[in-house]
N, C-alpha and C positions, 0 to 999 in steps of 0.2 A: 685957420688954413691960409697960407700965404701963396703968392705966385711962385715962390721958390719951391714950395711943396708940390704945387700943381705941376711945375716943370719936371720935378723928380718923378712924379707919378706917370706922366705921359711918356717920359723917357724909359722908365721901367716897363711900361706896357709894350714897348717894342720887343720885349723878350718873347711875347706871344708869337708874332710872325716869324721871328728868328728860329724858335724851336720847331715851328710847324713848316719850315721852309721846304724840307724834303717831303714831297707828296707821298712817297712810298711808305713812310712811317705812319701815315694816317693819324697824326696827333692833332687834337683840336687846339686852336689858337689860345683858348683860355688857360690851357695847362701852363704855358710859359708865364702868363699874367699872374696866375695864382702863385707860381714859384717865386716870381719877383716880389710879390707882396709878402710872402712868407719870409724871404731873405731879409727884407728891409723893414719888416713890421715887428709884431710882438715876439715872434720866435727868434728873429735874427738881430739886426743891428739897432732896431728900435727907432729908426728915423721917421717912420710913418706911424701916425697915431689915429687908429680907426675910431676911437671914441670922440674925436673932434666933431662937434655938431655940424659944421659945414661939410666936412668930408662925409659924414654919415648921411646927411640929407641928399647930397648929390649922388651918393651910392644908391640910396633908395630910388631915386629917379632912374638911375641906370638899371636897377633891378626890374622896375616896372617896364622899361623899354625892352629889356632882354626877354621877359616873359611875353610881351606883346609880339615881338618878332617870332618867338617860338610858336605862338598860336597861329601866326600867319603861315607858318611852314607846314601845318597840318593840311593834307590834301583833301579837304572836304568837298571840293567841286569836281574832283577827278572822277568822271563817270566810269572809267575802267576799274577803279578801286571797288566800286559797288558790287561788281561781279564776284570779287574775292572776299566780300565782307563776311559771309557766313563762316568760312574757314578761319578768317582773322579773328572774329569774335570768339569762336570756340577755343582757339589757342590762347587768346588773352585771358579767357575765363579759367582755363586749366592752369595757366601760369599763376593766376591770382590765387587759386586754391593751394597750389604747391607753395607759393610764397607765404601764405598764411601759416602753414604748418612749419615751414623752415624759419620764418621770422620769429614766431613764438618760441621755437626751440633755441634759437640763437640768443634771444633775450633772456630766457631762463638759464642758459649755460653761463652767460656773462653777468647775470643778475642786474640788468639795467631797467627792466620793467617796460621796455619800449617795443614789445613784440609787434603791435599794430603798425608802428612807424616803420620798423624793419620790413614788415610784409609789403607795405606800399613801395618802399625803396626797391626791394628785390623784384617786384612785379612791374616796375616802371620801365619805360623805354623812352629814348630821347629822339623825337623826330628831327630836332635841330642837328643831331649828329648822324643819324641813320640815313636820312634823305640825301645829304651831300655825299655820303659814302656810295650810295646806289648810283647817283649821277656821275661821280668821278670814275667809277669802275664800268659804267655803261651797262649795268646789269638789267636784265629784262626777263620777260616770261611770267607765267602764272605764279610760280613760287615767290617771285619778288613782289607781285601785286598783293599776294596774301600777306607777305611780310609787311608791306606798307600799311595795309588795313589794320593789321595787328598792332603795329607801333602807334598808329594814330589813336586807336582806341585806348591802349595802355597809357599813352602820354596824357590824354585828356582825363581819363579816370583817376590817375594818380594825382594830378593837380587838384582835382575836386576833393579827393579823399584826404590829402595831406593836412589841410587845416583842421579836419575832424579828428584825426588820430594823433596829431603831435601834442595835443593838450586835451586828453579825454575828459578831464574834469570840467572843461568849458565847451564840450562838443556841441551841446544844445545851442549855446550862443553863437558858436562858429557856424552851425548849420543854418541858423536864421540869417546870419550875415551873408553866407554863401548864396542862399536863395535870393536875397535882395540884389546882390551883385549880378547873379545870373539873370534875374529878371531885367535889370538895367541893360545888360548886354543884349538880351533879346530885343528890348525896345530900340537899342541902337541899331541892331540889324535891320529892323523894319524901317527905321528912319533912313538908313543908308540905301535900303532897297527902293524906297520911295524916291529918293534923290536920283537913283540910277534909272528907274523906269520912267520917271517924268522928264528925263533929259536935262534936268537942272545941273547935275554933276558934270555932264559933258560940256555944257555951256560955260560953267565956272572953270572947268579944266582948260578950255580953249583960251579964255581970257588970262587965266593964271599962267599958262605956258607962254603966251605972247608977251606978257608984261612981267614975268618972273616974280609972281606973287607968292608962290608955294602955298596956295590956299588949302589944298588937300592935306598937305603935311601939317599945317597949322590946326586944321580941324581934327585930324587924327590925334595930335598931341593934346588938344583941349579935351577931347573925349577920354583919352587915356588918363589924364590927370583928374578929371571929374570922377571917373570910376574908381581911381585910386583913393580919392578923398572919401567916396562912399564906403569903400572897403575899410579904410582906417576908422571911420566913424562907426562901422558895423562890427568892429573887432575881428576882422579877418585880414589876411595878408594881402598886400597889393599884388602879390604873385597871381592870385586868382583874378583880380581885376585886369591885369595886363594880358593874361592868357585868354580870358573870356572875350575881351575886345579883339584880340588877334584872331580868334575863331570867327567872330562876327564879320570882320573884314575879309577873312579868307573865304567865307561863305558867299560874299558878294563878288569877290574878285578884286584883289588889291591892284590898283593901277600901277603900271610898270614905273612910271615917273616917281610915284610915292615910294615904291619899294627902293628905288635908287637913293632917294633923299633920306629915307629912314636908315638905309644901310650906312650912309655917310655919318649921320648923327649918332647912330648906335655903335657900329663897329669902329668908327673913327675916334670916339671920345667916351660916351657914357658907359658902354659895356666894358671896355678895358679898365676904366676907372673903378667900376663896381667890382670886377674880379681882382684887381690889385688890392682894393679895400678888403675884400673877403679874405684874400691870402694874408694880409696884414693882421686881420682879426684872429686867424687861426693861431693857436699856441701849441706848436708841436713839442715844446719843452714838457708839456704835461704827459707825453708818452713816457718820459723818464720815470714819473711817479706812478704811471698806470700802464706798464708794459703790456698787460693783457689786452689793452685796447688796440694795439697793433694787430693782434690776432682777430679782434672784432672786425676791424676794417677788411682784413683779408677774407674773413668768413662771409661778410656781407657781399663783397664783390664776387667771390667764388660761388656763393649761393645763387646770386643773380644769374651768373653764367650757366650754372648747372640747371636751374629751373627752365631757362629758355632753350638750352640745347636739348633738354629732354623732350622737346616738341618734335624730335626726330621720330618718336613713336606715333605722331600724328601726321607724318609725311613731310616734315620740314627738314631740309638739309642742315646738317650740324653747323656749317659756316654761317648760314643765314640766322640760325638760332643765336650764334655768338654775336652777330651784328645786332640782333634785336635786344640783346642784354645791355647795350650801351646806354648809359645814363649820365646826365649832368645837371639838367635843369631842376629835377626834383630833389636830388641831394643838396644842391646849392640852396634851394628854397628851404629845405629842412634845416640846414645849418643857420641860414639867415633868420628864419622865424623862430627856431628853437633857442638860439642865443638871445634874441630879443625878449622872448617869454621866460628865459632862464629855466627851461625844462630839461636841458641836456646836461649830462654829467661832465666834469672836467676831462678833457681829452676826447670826448665823444664826437664833437664836430670834426676833428681831424680824422677820426676813424671813419666817419661817413664819407669824407672826401677821399680817403684811401680806397674805400670800397668802390667809389666811382672810377678812380684811376684804374683799378683792376679790370672793370668792365670795358673801359676804353681800350686797354691793351688787348683784351679778348676780341673786341670788335675789329681792331686793326688786323689781328690774325685772320679773323673771319673774312675780312675784305680781301685779303690776299688770296685766301683759299677759294673764295667764291668767284674771284676773277678767273680762276683756272677751271672751275667745275660747273658754274651756273651760266645759262645762255645769256648773250649780250643783245642789247637793242640794235 
């Protein structure tokens, strides 16, 4: 990887903000980054080489940071969410049952054998997409609190379940690794809690802010990379390490200064590079040899939207159900991990991403409809 290539990647990543410029479209920034990678990667002009070791390594770091940020977005400290937890848990469980049935059916229809993986994808929600939609539309009231609880539960459960279902033959090993990473994240939580309660973090923060040391950011990244190393040695994805650490930080309360610093390093460089790399790695040419996989992508996306909007029978407005169906982190993780483990069929990664795009389109419709029908803050 050269500086010329890095320049090309950072320029291409500007396609993300450009495509998401119109707020009324509710398109995530990563969509443009993925399309840029697809255009200049394996599918398109071939100027980007995702198999380059340096490119792949930096992309892995970006993946860990993306999942860390996603974990910090889960509102585990929001007391108002707890009052809606019961209804949120119920809907997440019902969606999970429906997703299991639909996922197995889709896998049997297309002959992929990935029914459990599809079930996790269909049941998942993305807090990183849903929460900004709620904030941007100013949505409020009890239905939105229930939606937030449902999404937080589904997001966390899907991240934990994904390493177990993506490679069932090694599910036992993945389960042990997941337990080790989770235990380490719990230990980190208690360590951070002690720093907070003892006043040490506040004193360090004061010195760091006065002298521009960025100590909290450095510690956060050190912990992230340590958990990532543990995950790698334990044969589980760094996805789980990043998300678990994000939850631990969210449970303590992420300092505003750290959030701003992390936003700069993530959204300014590492995350765009990762999504451009992911797009470059997708080979849409395989759709030409496996046209049926286009239908697979549409079926997965439509299945996710259907199972979530069926929560209308449990009292959830259809627009909010469409918003809840939005997914991005779990499909991206499935593609990244699945291609690394060589368990996905040719063209299947692109199908999974197509399914995610379908849910994002449905969420954009849901956001516009909810803005007209759901109470505002």
